[in-house]
N, C-alpha and C positions, 0 to 999 in steps of 0.2 A: 696057234690063237692065243692072245693075251688074255691072262685072266681078269676079271672085273674084282673090283675092290669093294671092300663093306669098311667105312670108317668112323667109328664112334667120333663126337666130338664132345668135349667137356668145356662148356663156357664156365668161365671163372668169375667170380665177383667176390670181393673180398674172403678170397682163399675159399670159398665154396663153390660147388658147382651149381648153377640156376639153369633155368628153361622158361620161355615165355613163349607169347603168339605175336606174329610180326613184331618182335625185339622190343616188345614192353610187358607189361605184367608178370615179370620174374618171379619165380617161386624156386625152392630149394631143393636140388637134386641129391645130395649127399656127397661124400667127401671123397675129394678128385684122385688121391692116391689109392682109394680101396677101388673106385670104380675102374680106374686105369688097369688095375691088376689083373679085376674081373675080366674085361675086354680082352685084354693079352691072353688070359687063359683060354677064353673062348674060342680065340682063335680069329680076332678082328685083324685086318691086313695091317692097319696104321690106325695111330690115333693123333687126334687133333686137338690143340690146348688153348684156347683163346680167352686172353685176360679182356673180357669185354668192355669194359670199364677205364682199361689203362692209358687211352687216346684221350678221352674225355678228362679224365682226371688228371692227364698231363704226368705221370708217372708211369715207370717203368715195369715191363712185367715181372711177378716175384721168381725172381732168381731159385730160391730155395725151395719154393713148391717146383719149381721144373726139375731139380736134383731129384729131390723125391719120388715124383714120379717115374723118372728115368731109371732110375733104380729099382722100378717094380716092374717094368716092362721088356720084353725082348722083341718089340716090332717097332717099325719105323714111327718117329713120333716127332710132330710138328707144332711149335708154337708161335703164338701170333698175340700181339696187343702192345702198341707203344712203341714198336720198333721203329727206330728213324735216322741211327748210325749203323757205319762197320762194326763198332765199339760194341753197341747192343748185340750184333750178331753172333759177334765173336765170344761174348759173357753167353749167350744162350747155347752155343754147340758147345761149348768148354763145360757147360752143365748137364748135358746129357740129350742135347735136343739133335735130332738129325737135317731137319729142314725149319726155315722160318716162314712163317705168313706175314705179308705185309698189305696194308690196304690205305688207308688215309695219308699215312707218308707218302707211299708212291704218288697219288693222286695229287698231292703237295707239291711235290717235288720228284716229275717222273724220271729224272737222270739217276734217282738212289735204284732204280731196278738195273740200269747199268752197272753203277758201282759195286753194288752185292754180288751180281753175277760173275763179274769179273774178278772178284776177291776170294768168293767162295764157290763159285761153278755153278751152271744155272741149276742141277738138279737139286740144289739147296734151296731156293728160292721159289716160294708159291705166292703168287698175289692173289688176294682174294679179292672179290668184286662184289658188293651187297648192291642189287638191282632192283628199282621198282617203276613199273610201268605208269607213267605219267603224261599225261596229254597226248596218248598217241605214239608214244616213244619208250624206251627202256632206257633210264638214267640211273648212271652210277652215285648211291649214298656213300656217305663217309660218316667217320667221328660213332659207329657204331649204329650207322642207319640212320642217324637224327639229322643229317644235313644233305640234303640234295645238291649234285654238283652241274655244270653244265655240260660234263662227259657222257655222250652217248655210249651206252654199254658195250655195242658190238664193236666199234670202231677202237674203243679204249683196249678191249683184250687184245686187240691185234696189235695196237702198240706195245703192250705190255709183251706179247711175244717177242715182239722185235728189239726191245731192249734187252732182251736175256732172261724173261721169267722162266720157269722150267715146268709149271703147272698153273694152271688157274683154279679156282675155287671160287664157284657161281654160286652165290645166294640169291634166290629167288624172295624179298621180301614181302610179297604178296603171298607165296604159299608158307612162308615160313611157320612153323607151329601149327597149322593149318590141319595137317594128318590127312588133306585132300589130294595129295598127289604131287609128284616133281613137277617143275615147268617145262615139260618135256620140248615142246617146239623152240623155245627159245634156247635151251640147253644143246641142244642136236643142231640148232642152226650155229652156233658158235663151236661146237667142237669137233663139225665137220667141215670148218672153215678154218680150223688151227692144227699147228704140227704137233703141238705140245698136249700132255693129257689134260683134261676137263672133270672136276669133282663136280657133281652135281648136290647142291642143299637147298633145303627147304620143301617141307611137305611131306615127308614120306610117314606114313601111318599103318600101312598095311605090306603085308611081304609083296603083294600084286603090284605095289608102286614100284618097289624096285624090279620086279621081272618087264614091267611096262619100260622102264628107262633103259633097261639093259638090251631086251630083245629088240628096241628101236635102235639099238647103238648110238643113243644119244650122250652117254657119258661113258669115260675110264673108271669112275669110281662114283660112288653114292655115300654121303655123309649125313649120319642122321643123329640125334641127341635124345629126345623126350622117349620115344618108343624103346629103347634100350635102357635109358636110366630108371624108367619106371617100370620095367620087366613087362612091357605089352608084347615085345618080341625078342627072342634071344637070337645071337649072333649064331651059332650051330645052327637051330631050324632055319634061319633065314637060308643060310647057305645051302642047307640040304634041300628046300623047295627050289630056289634057284637052278640048283643042279638036276634036279627033275624038270624044270622047263628049259633044259639046253642051254642054261646060262654058265660058262665056265669060271667057275671058283675054285681057290686053293682051299681045300677042307684039311684040318691039321690033326684031327683025331682018327 
């Protein structure tokens, strides 16, 4: 049985780690390089680093910061934010990233998924999907969740898979930062219909939320931010708790 992954997420704005609720009201959560090292030492399975205003501010992800983080961690490291070309991906992989996450640029030009997957391999390409429930439909949003699109979430994730995405990072904007639990129903509907891994994001507040997600086999991995940044839950404690509840996880210590 494949082990379930626990993935802390560093949302970066102006070189600092931040966290908000429903994608707004951001507050400072610490130095990204220090946090990355702590999570790597604590036994996180992977790390995600999202430059959350890169697309809106039309600039590239901070390469120098990526290099610093990569030098401190010994776990797979995914970087997203403002990525729209093969050159962008090349630069990030050279700076130490293991995978890249694309979102707005893939919605704008879906063939980018094909191009990147063909160039670097599907295992490097994560498509992040920010979804919100609008008028009875799950709708894809872009530009850091600011802008709704015409795309229906379920159809879009299938198109991403067909075009060569290796993984989907699914964030429920309705649950993001609320600490009320993951969007299990939607996540499970998506993960059971795809052949690629799905990372659930948005809503983690308690250890039980991870147990609910994994015991229903709704996702391959769970991503969280504020509960780790503000030390509400530690990764070793969470993994121990998961194991006690028959969820297979990798324990390093």
